[in-house]
VEXDOMI-639196 format. One record per residue: x, y, z of N, C-alpha, C, O in turn; residue number from 0; residue in one letter. Coordinates in pm, whole numbers, plus 50000, padded with zeros to 5 digits. Layout:
VEXDOMI-639196
margu npx:X npy:Y npz:Z capx:X capy:Y capz:Z cpx:X cpy:Y cpz:Z opx:X opy:Y opz:Z n:NUM res:A
...
This chain:
VEXDOMI-639196
margu npx:42486 npy:50167 npz:65605 capx:42513 capy:50124 capz:65748 cpx:42583 cpy:50064 cpz:65763 opx:42594 opy:49957 opz:65703 n:0 res:X
margu npx:42677 npy:50113 npz:65862 capx:42818 capy:50058 capz:65926 cpx:42800 cpy:49961 cpz:66020 opx:42729 opy:49977 opz:66120 n:1 res:X
margu npx:42872 npy:49838 npz:65988 capx:42862 capy:49734 capz:66074 cpx:43009 cpy:49731 cpz:66190 opx:43017 opy:49679 opz:66302 n:2 res:X
margu npx:43107 npy:49806 npz:66112 capx:43216 capy:49820 capz:66165 cpx:43273 cpy:49944 cpz:66228 opx:43213 opy:50044 opz:66190 n:3 res:X
margu npx:43367 npy:49966 npz:66309 capx:43397 capy:50078 capz:66381 cpx:43530 cpy:50115 cpz:66400 opx:43571 opy:50043 opz:66491 n:4 res:X
margu npx:43597 npy:50172 npz:66371 capx:43765 capy:50196 capz:66437 cpx:43744 cpy:50279 cpz:66568 opx:43714 opy:50398 opz:66576 n:5 res:X
margu npx:43765 npy:50199 npz:66658 capx:43821 capy:50255 capz:66807 cpx:43949 cpy:50299 cpz:66843 opx:44044 opy:50245 opz:66785 n:6 res:X
margu npx:43968 npy:50377 npz:66918 capx:44114 capy:50401 capz:66974 cpx:44100 cpy:50405 cpz:67115 opx:44047 opy:50493 opz:67182 n:7 res:X
margu npx:44171 npy:50266 npz:67167 capx:44176 capy:50240 capz:67310 cpx:44316 cpy:50239 cpz:67339 opx:44398 opy:50193 opz:67259 n:8 res:X
margu npx:44358 npy:50306 npz:67488 capx:44467 capy:50288 capz:67524 cpx:44448 cpy:50109 cpz:67614 opx:44348 opy:50038 opz:67622 n:9 res:X
margu npx:44594 npy:50087 npz:67668 capx:44636 capy:49982 capz:67733 cpx:44541 cpy:49968 cpz:67829 opx:44471 opy:49867 opz:67836 n:10 res:X
margu npx:44529 npy:50092 npz:67927 capx:44416 capy:50053 capz:68030 cpx:44291 cpy:50070 cpz:68009 opx:44220 opy:50070 opz:68109 n:11 res:X
margu npx:44227 npy:50088 npz:67879 capx:44075 capy:50072 capz:67853 cpx:44066 cpy:49938 cpz:67792 opx:43957 opy:49880 opz:67794 n:12 res:X
margu npx:44159 npy:49890 npz:67742 capx:44161 capy:49754 capz:67707 cpx:44189 cpy:49651 cpz:67795 opx:44145 opy:49540 opz:67766 n:13 res:X
margu npx:44269 npy:49670 npz:67922 capx:44249 capy:49610 capz:68013 cpx:44146 cpy:49576 cpz:68094 opx:44129 opy:49467 opz:68148 n:14 res:X
margu npx:44058 npy:49699 npz:68104 capx:43937 capy:49715 capz:68143 cpx:43885 cpy:49630 cpz:68095 opx:43866 opy:49534 opz:68169 n:15 res:X
margu npx:43845 npy:49619 npz:67975 capx:43763 capy:49543 capz:67873 cpx:43781 cpy:49393 cpz:67922 opx:43686 opy:49325 opz:67960 n:16 res:X
margu npx:43906 npy:49349 npz:67918 capx:43958 capy:49204 capz:67905 cpx:43926 cpy:49164 cpz:68060 opx:43899 opy:49045 opz:68079 n:17 res:X
margu npx:43927 npy:49254 npz:68176 capx:43892 capy:49209 capz:68283 cpx:43749 cpy:49186 cpz:68314 opx:43721 opy:49094 opz:68391 n:18 res:X
margu npx:43640 npy:49271 npz:68256 capx:43501 capy:49268 capz:68248 cpx:43442 cpy:49129 cpz:68204 opx:43357 opy:49054 opz:68252 n:19 res:X
margu npx:43539 npy:49124 npz:68071 capx:43490 capy:49019 capz:68010 cpx:43551 cpy:48859 cpz:68103 opx:43468 opy:48768 opz:68107 n:20 res:X
margu npx:43661 npy:48838 npz:68158 capx:43672 capy:48742 capz:68268 cpx:43594 cpy:48725 cpz:68334 opx:43561 opy:48608 opz:68347 n:21 res:X
margu npx:43508 npy:48842 npz:68423 capx:43430 capy:48841 capz:68501 cpx:43286 cpy:48827 cpz:68475 opx:43200 opy:48858 opz:68557 n:22 res:X
margu npx:43258 npy:48775 npz:68347 capx:43108 capy:48747 capz:68301 cpx:43096 cpy:48587 cpz:68356 opx:43169 opy:48490 opz:68337 n:23 res:X
margu npx:42969 npy:48605 npz:68435 capx:42910 capy:48479 capz:68496 cpx:42909 cpy:48393 cpz:68332 opx:42945 opy:48441 opz:68224 n:24 res:X
margu npx:42850 npy:48239 npz:68364 capx:42819 capy:48155 capz:68234 cpx:42683 cpy:48219 cpz:68159 opx:42661 opy:48222 opz:68038 n:25 res:X
margu npx:42603 npy:48268 npz:68264 capx:42466 capy:48286 capz:68229 cpx:42485 cpy:48410 cpz:68158 opx:42402 opy:48429 opz:68069 n:26 res:X
margu npx:42599 npy:48528 npz:68180 capx:42565 capy:48630 capz:68125 cpx:42654 cpy:48607 cpz:67960 opx:42625 opy:48654 opz:67850 n:27 res:X
margu npx:42736 npy:48543 npz:67990 capx:42788 capy:48502 capz:67862 cpx:42710 cpy:48452 cpz:67748 opx:42724 opy:48490 opz:67631 n:28 res:X
margu npx:42624 npy:48360 npz:67793 capx:42523 capy:48307 capz:67719 cpx:42423 cpy:48385 cpz:67662 opx:42372 opy:48365 opz:67552 n:29 res:X
margu npx:42387 npy:48496 npz:67759 capx:42299 capy:48575 capz:67701 cpx:42362 cpy:48679 cpz:67587 opx:42300 opy:48719 opz:67488 n:30 res:X
margu npx:42482 npy:48710 npz:67620 capx:42585 capy:48793 capz:67515 cpx:42610 cpy:48711 cpz:67400 opx:42607 opy:48754 opz:67285 n:31 res:X
margu npx:42634 npy:48588 npz:67433 capx:42614 capy:48501 capz:67292 cpx:42513 cpy:48512 cpz:67186 opx:42522 opy:48537 opz:67065 n:32 res:X
margu npx:42416 npy:48488 npz:67263 capx:42287 capy:48503 capz:67188 cpx:42265 cpy:48615 cpz:67107 opx:42233 opy:48609 opz:66988 n:33 res:X
margu npx:42283 npy:48718 npz:67174 capx:42242 capy:48872 capz:67134 cpx:42346 cpy:48924 cpz:67016 opx:42316 opy:48959 opz:66901 n:34 res:X
margu npx:42480 npy:48918 npz:67079 capx:42598 capy:48955 capz:66994 cpx:42686 cpy:48886 cpz:66942 opx:42744 opy:48927 opz:66841 n:35 res:X
margu npx:42717 npy:48762 npz:67002 capx:42818 capy:48664 capz:66931 cpx:42924 cpy:48628 cpz:67074 opx:42894 opy:48664 opz:67188 n:36 res:X
margu npx:43005 npy:48580 npz:67052 capx:43109 capy:48504 capz:67153 cpx:43172 cpy:48624 cpz:67197 opx:43223 opy:48717 opz:67134 n:37 res:X
margu npx:43154 npy:48594 npz:67346 capx:43249 capy:48696 capz:67434 cpx:43376 cpy:48637 cpz:67436 opx:43466 opy:48714 opz:67469 n:38 res:X
margu npx:43408 npy:48519 npz:67410 capx:43532 capy:48459 capz:67447 cpx:43626 cpy:48478 cpz:67306 opx:43749 opy:48472 opz:67306 n:39 res:X
margu npx:43553 npy:48497 npz:67204 capx:43617 capy:48542 capz:67053 cpx:43656 cpy:48685 cpz:67104 opx:43774 opy:48718 opz:67112 n:40 res:X
margu npx:43568 npy:48759 npz:67132 capx:43593 capy:48893 capz:67176 cpx:43718 cpy:48936 cpz:67260 opx:43789 opy:49036 opz:67257 n:41 res:X
margu npx:43717 npy:48831 npz:67329 capx:43796 capy:48867 capz:67425 cpx:43969 cpy:48775 cpz:67398 opx:44062 opy:48796 opz:67476 n:42 res:X
margu npx:43977 npy:48708 npz:67315 capx:44103 capy:48671 capz:67218 cpx:44136 cpy:48780 cpz:67134 opx:44258 opy:48796 opz:67126 n:43 res:X
margu npx:44059 npy:48871 npz:67060 capx:44075 capy:48955 capz:66965 cpx:44141 cpy:49047 cpz:67057 opx:44253 opy:49089 opz:67026 n:44 res:X
margu npx:44095 npy:49079 npz:67149 capx:44131 capy:49196 capz:67223 cpx:44275 cpy:49191 cpz:67305 opx:44351 opy:49285 opz:67328 n:45 res:X
margu npx:44286 npy:49072 npz:67339 capx:44412 capy:49023 capz:67404 cpx:44527 cpy:49025 cpz:67281 opx:44636 opy:49078 opz:67300 n:46 res:X
margu npx:44497 npy:48975 npz:67177 capx:44607 capy:48975 capz:67114 cpx:44644 cpy:49158 cpz:67065 opx:44755 opy:49197 opz:67030 n:47 res:X
margu npx:44550 npy:49223 npz:67074 capx:44604 capy:49351 capz:67084 cpx:44680 cpy:49415 cpz:67170 opx:44769 opy:49498 opz:67154 n:48 res:X
margu npx:44612 npy:49344 npz:67303 capx:44672 capy:49411 capz:67410 cpx:44838 cpy:49345 cpz:67423 opx:44938 opy:49410 opz:67450 n:49 res:X
margu npx:44832 npy:49224 npz:67399 capx:44962 capy:49164 capz:67393 cpx:45055 cpy:49250 cpz:67317 opx:45173 opy:49215 opz:67318 n:50 res:X
margu npx:45022 npy:49359 npz:67249 capx:45112 capy:49432 capz:67128 cpx:45164 cpy:49530 cpz:67213 opx:45283 opy:49560 opz:67200 n:51 res:X
margu npx:45089 npy:49592 npz:67306 capx:45117 capy:49731 capz:67365 cpx:45172 cpy:49728 cpz:67469 opx:45172 opy:49620 opz:67528 n:52 res:X
margu npx:45239 npy:49849 npz:67533 capx:45319 capy:49871 capz:67630 cpx:45221 cpy:49853 cpz:67782 opx:45157 opy:49946 opz:67828 n:53 res:X
margu npx:45226 npy:49743 npz:67832 capx:45141 capy:49721 capz:67965 cpx:45251 cpy:49760 cpz:68072 opx:45209 opy:49740 opz:68186 n:54 res:X
margu npx:45376 npy:49808 npz:68068 capx:45443 capy:49810 capz:68194 cpx:45364 cpy:49962 cpz:68291 opx:45429 opy:50005 opz:68387 n:55 res:X
margu npx:45271 npy:50008 npz:68268 capx:45228 capy:50117 capz:68327 cpx:45101 cpy:50064 cpz:68372 opx:45022 opy:50157 opz:68352 n:56 res:X
margu npx:45038 npy:49969 npz:68421 capx:44906 capy:49929 capz:68419 cpx:44854 cpy:49920 cpz:68543 opx:44736 opy:49905 opz:68572 n:57 res:X
margu npx:44959 npy:49932 npz:68628 capx:44909 capy:49907 capz:68769 cpx:44802 cpy:50042 cpz:68859 opx:44769 opy:50146 opz:68802 n:58 res:X
margu npx:44768 npy:50012 npz:68984 capx:44669 capy:50099 capz:68989 cpx:44750 cpy:50241 cpz:69008 opx:44863 opy:50261 opz:69055 n:59 res:X
margu npx:44652 npy:50331 npz:68956 capx:44710 capy:50485 capz:68929 cpx:44613 cpy:50563 cpz:69020 opx:44490 opy:50560 opz:69009 n:60 res:X
margu npx:44706 npy:50656 npz:69140 capx:44611 capy:50742 capz:69183 cpx:44637 cpy:50877 cpz:69146 opx:44748 opy:50929 opz:69148 n:61 res:X
margu npx:44511 npy:50940 npz:69104 capx:44509 capy:51089 capz:69047 cpx:44442 cpy:51170 cpz:69157 opx:44330 opy:51145 opz:69201 n:62 res:X
margu npx:44527 npy:51278 npz:69199 capx:44468 capy:51363 capz:69301 cpx:44323 cpy:51409 cpz:69301 opx:44254 opy:51429 opz:69401 n:63 res:X
margu npx:44282 npy:51426 npz:69156 capx:44131 capy:51504 capz:69167 cpx:44016 cpy:51349 cpz:69148 opx:43896 opy:51372 opz:69132 n:64 res:X
margu npx:44063 npy:51210 npz:69154 capx:43980 capy:51106 capz:69137 cpx:43963 cpy:51018 cpz:69278 opx:44070 opy:50971 opz:69315 n:65 res:X
margu npx:43884 npy:50997 npz:69339 capx:43885 capy:50891 capz:69440 cpx:43864 cpy:50780 cpz:69416 opx:43766 opy:50754 opz:69346 n:66 res:X
margu npx:43958 npy:50665 npz:69471 capx:43915 capy:50552 capz:69387 cpx:43756 cpy:50473 cpz:69465 opx:43707 opy:50510 opz:69572 n:67 res:X
margu npx:43723 npy:50404 npz:69411 capx:43562 capy:50346 capz:69425 cpx:43595 cpy:50214 cpz:69519 opx:43498 opy:50151 opz:69560 n:68 res:X
margu npx:43722 npy:50171 npz:69553 capx:43698 capy:50052 capz:69639 cpx:43768 cpy:50073 cpz:69788 opx:43758 opy:49984 opz:69873 n:69 res:X
């Protein structure tokens, strides 16, 4: 049984995860911590990777076939 997995994520995907982790309420963060571990530790780990990536193109991008949800 595997407990680790390698997942290829681009800078945009890691940015989404970082944003989602920042938006967690204290209640959600505590619930996640009880079940899986520290969300802040995961954030720090992802942010360390994010800092090494090229984030010069992380602004909002409009693609012709995708409608923004906002």
